[in-house]
N, C-alpha and C positions, 0 to 999 in steps of 0.2 A: 561793882562789875557791870559792865555794859551789857544789855540784853542782846542776844544775837538777832540780827535782822532777818525777818522771814522774806524769802524771795517772792516777787510777784508771780501770779499764775502764768503758765505758759500762754503766749499769745502768738500762735504760729503764723497768723496772717498780718501781723503788724506791718503797716506801710504798704500793704497790698490793697488793690481795688478790684473787686469782683463785680462784673456786670451780668445779671441774669436778664434774659429776654423772655417774656411771657405775654401771649396776646392780650389778656385782660386780667382784671383783678376782681372778678366776681366769685361767687361761691363755686367750689370744685376742688378736686384733689390736687390738680396741677397748681392752682393758685395758692392753696394752703401750704404745699411743699415749698413753693417760692418764698413765702413768708417765713417759714420755719428755718430755711437755710439762710435767709437774709439775716435773721436774728443771730444765727450761730456765727456767721461771718463777722458781725460786729463784736460779738463776745470774744472772738479769736483775734481781735485787734484790727480787723480790716474794715474797709469801706464797702458797704453793700448798695449798689445801684440796681434799679429795676427798670428796664425799658418796657413800657406797656401802654396800652390805650387807657388803662385805669379801670376803675370800677368801685364796687361798694367796700372793698378791703383796702382802699387807699389809706384811710386813717389808721388801720391796724399796722400796715407796713410802716408808716411814720413812727408809730408807738414803739415798734420793735427796733428802731434805729436805722431802717433803710430809707432810701431816697428814691422817689419816683421820678423818672424821666419820661414824660408823656410823649408817645410816639405811636403812629398808627400801625403797629406791628400785628394788629389783628386782621389786616386786609390781605386778601389773596390777589388782588389786582397786580399784574406784573409790573405796571408802571410804578405803583406804590412800593412794591417789593425793591425795585432798583433804587427808588428814592430813599427808602429806608436804609439801604446799604451805605449810601452816602452820609445820611444822618448818623449812622452808627460809627463810621469812620471819623467824623468830626467829634463825636462823643468820646470815643476811644482815645483820641489824641488829646483832647481838651482835659480829660480826667485822668490821663495816664493809667488806663485800664490794663490790668495785667492778664486777665482771663475772662472770656465770655462764655456763659453757660446758657444755652438756648433750649426751650422746652416745647417747641411746636414746629411743625413742618414749614409753613409759609415763611415765618420769620427766620428760619434756619437758612434759607437761600440768601437772605440779606446778610446774615451773620457770616455765612461762608465767604461771601464777597469781601466783607469788611475785614475778616481775618486775614484773608489773602493779601489785602492792600496794606494792612498794618503789621502783619506778622505776630499778632496776638494769639495765644492759645485758645482753641475752640473745643468746648465740651458740650455734648448733647445728652438729653435724657429722653429715652424712648418710653413715653408714658402709656402708650396704647398699641394694641395689635391691629394695625390698620389693614382694611381690606385692600386687595391689589389683584384685580381680575385681568389687568393688561400689563404689558411690559412698561408702558408709559406711567401707569400709576405706581408700579414697583420702583421705577426710577425716581419718582416724585417722593415716595416714602423714604427712599434710600438716602435722602439728604440727611437724615438723622443719624447716619453712620459715617458721614464724610468729615467729621472733626477729628481731633487727635485721639479722642476716646469717647466711648458711648456708655452711659449708665442705663441699665434696664431695671425696671421697678419691681421685678420679680424673676425668679428662675424660669418661669413659664415664658416671660417676655424675652429673656436672654436667649433661650433655646430657639425662639421664633426668629429673632434678629439674626442669629448666626446662620440658621437654615435658609431664611428668606433672602438674605443679602450677601451670603458668602463671606461674611466678615471673619477676620482673624479672631478666634476666641480670646486671645490675650488682650484685644481692644474693646471687649464688652464686659462690663463689671455689673454684677447683680447687687443692687442695693434696695431692698424692700422699703416702701414707704413707711414712715414712722408715725406712731401715735403718741401724742403728748400725755403721758401717764400721770402728769401733775394735774391736768384738766380732766382726763377721763379716768377719774378715781371715784368709785361709788361712795367711799367713806367721806368724801368732801362735798357731796351734793346734799343739802338739807332737805328734809321731807317737804318743806313748804314750796321749794322749786318744782318737785315732782307733782305735788298736788295742783299747783298753778298750771302745769303743762297739761295734766289730764283735764282740768277745767276748760283750758283753751281748746281742747279737742272735743268738748261737749260730753265728757265722761264723768258722770256724777259719782258721788261717794258710795251709792248703793249699787252700782253697776257690777253684775256678776259674771258677765261675758269676758273671757280672756281677750287681751288686747295684742294684736299683732302689728308690728311697725315695719313698713318698707321705707327706708330713707334713700333719697336720691332724686335728682331732677326728673320731672315728669317727661319722659321720652320713651317711645315704644320699646326700644330694646332692653330697657331696665325691667320689663316684665310686669308692670302694673295690671294690665288687662288679664294676663295669665293668672294673677292672684285673685282678681275678682272672679274669674271663671272657676278657680279651685275653691274659693269660698262658697260659691253658689252650689257646687256639688257637695260640699260639706253640709251645707244647710239642707240639701235634699236627703242627707242621712240623719237629719235631726240634730245636728250639731251647730252651734252658733259661736261667732266670734266677731270682734270689731277689728277692721283693718284700717290702719292709718297710713295714708300715702303722703308722707312729709317731703315736700320738695317744691321747687319753683318750676313752672312750665317754660320759663325763659321765652315767652312769647308764643309757645305752641298751644294756644287757647283752644284750637279745634280738638286736639288730642285730650285735653282736660274735659271738654264737653262730651266727648266720646265716652270717656271712662265714667262720667257721672250718669250718662244715659244707660250705659251697660249695667251699672250698679242698680239703677231704678228698675230696669227691665228684668233683672234677676231677683227682685224683691229684696235688695240689700241696701235701699236708699238710706236707711238708718244705721247700717253697719259699716259703711265706708266713708271715711272722713278725709277731707282735703284741707289740711291747715296751711298750705303754702310753705314758703321757706321758714325754717326753724333755726334760730340762732343758738339756743341752749340745748345742743345735742346730747350732752351728759344727762341732763334731766329727761330728755326725750327717750333715751334708751331705758332709763329706770322706770319711766311711766308705762312701758310696755312689759308684757310678760315673755314674749318671743319676738325675735327679730327675723325678718325674711329677706333674702337677697336672690331673687329669681331671675337674674339677668339672662336674656335669651342668647346673647353673644357672650363668648368668653371674656371675663374680666382680666385686664392685664395685672391688676392687683386686687382691687375691691376693698377700699377703705371702710365701706359701710358693712363689711363682714368682720373686720378686725376691731373697729371701735366698740361695737356692742360687747365683744368678748372681753375687752379691757374693762367694761363696765359690769361684767359678770352676768351677762345675758347670753343664753344659748342662741345659735343661729341656724336657721334652715337655708341652705345655699345651693345653688345650681352646681351640679357636679361636672364642671369643666373649667378651663382656665386656671388662673392663680388661686381660686377658692379652694381647689383641691390641695394647695399648700397651706392655706390659712385656716381652714376649718377641718378638723379631724372627726370623720364620721363616727358617731357613737360616743365620742370623748369630749368634744367641745360643742357639738351640734349634729346636724344631720346634713347629708349630701343627697340631692334629689335630681333625677334625670331632668335636664333642661328642656323647657317647652312643653312638658307633659302634664296636662291639667289634672288627669286622673291620678298620676303619681304624686303630684303635689297635694291633692285632696287627701289622699291616703297618708302621706307623711305628716300633714297637719293634724289629722285625727290622731295618729300615734303619739305626735309631740304633746297634743293637748291631753291625751290620756296619761302621759308620763307624769304629770302633775308637778306641783311646786317643789317638792323635795328633790326630784330628779333634775328639774331645771336648775336648782341651786348647785347641785353637784357639777353639772356640766358648765355652769357659770364660773364656778371656782377654778376649774381646770382651764377654761378659756382665759381667764384673767391671768393665771400663772404663765401660760404659754405666750400670751401677748406681751407680758412684761419681759420675757426671756428673749424674744425673737423680734418684736416689732416696736421697740421703744423709739421715741423721737430722738433721744440722745444717741442711740446707736446709728440711726439714719444720718444725723447730721455729722457725727464723727467720722463715719465712713465717707461721706461726701467731701468733708474738708480734707481727708487723707488723699482723695483723688485730686483735689485742687493742689495739694502740696506736691503730689507726684508730677503733675503736669508742669507746675511752676519750676520745679527743679530741673526739668529737661530743657527749660528756656532760659535758665540762669547762666 
């Protein structure tokens, strides 16, 4: 008797070419999501092209099966924007691109022009809640709603897009950023990697001070200075902790110098560490006792508040933006009034007093919630469903 053939897995994008347009491929949530979606496109049978100026993640894109098309889409120069439109038209026609997915404002103007000339479907992702103090800036930001459909990276962002730009709610889909639970799994990170991370941070085996981690690029609105101020106030109460500011300053060396001077002036020179960019973030989260996300401006999603929860670490986060969706106060972490150093010092003291047993309970709850709501598989599946929806309308 002949064995029944097992049908191949569904490949809904077989024969389709999807072009993502992302300014650069350095560290960041937009870049990481670009790579995650590129891999999902390939696994679904499609071709994944990425038009970008490139960066440190180029090799990772290639490893996942995507192809970089180098283009200066990181430029805001109007002449370059128009030139990029022509470049994109040539690329779309040469590669028979079926859909273009753009993830930033300046290149969105180029994509809009190219989509109009070629008739290709245009999808945008609204990754951030952009400031708009003038009608001109609101018009500029609104380019991210001028495609066939807009993806918002949280319910908070979706609400903002609809209110700010008067968009039909049916044209804005909320798809939260995904976390790769296969990478961010505490059971898969050996103790040696965690020990190596703490050693890289200058934290010895006999260190008794709890370790706080603030992960994110060194830029003022991420709240690094606020955390140093809160730590100084905590020290004034006789409490000590180590604060690790893990992130690249991306050329903002003046701000880094300012933070180091602030720490020294507060008597925290030994307590604040600046390791720079960290590749092994799963080990970094496990090397910390608590993770802080004190952003001064509302986060559109806040990946660095979700990833640590996936790793079983409780998070102290600013009580605004999408973090009010991703962190449950008292259940997976704590929400603290944004920008208030006294409130942060008080919250840090309470969190430290809660102790390891309470941290573990919060961490378990955070891990379960991240797995149910913010998995990478869910994010990519929902994104591919949007692709299929748009492609169907163009078939």
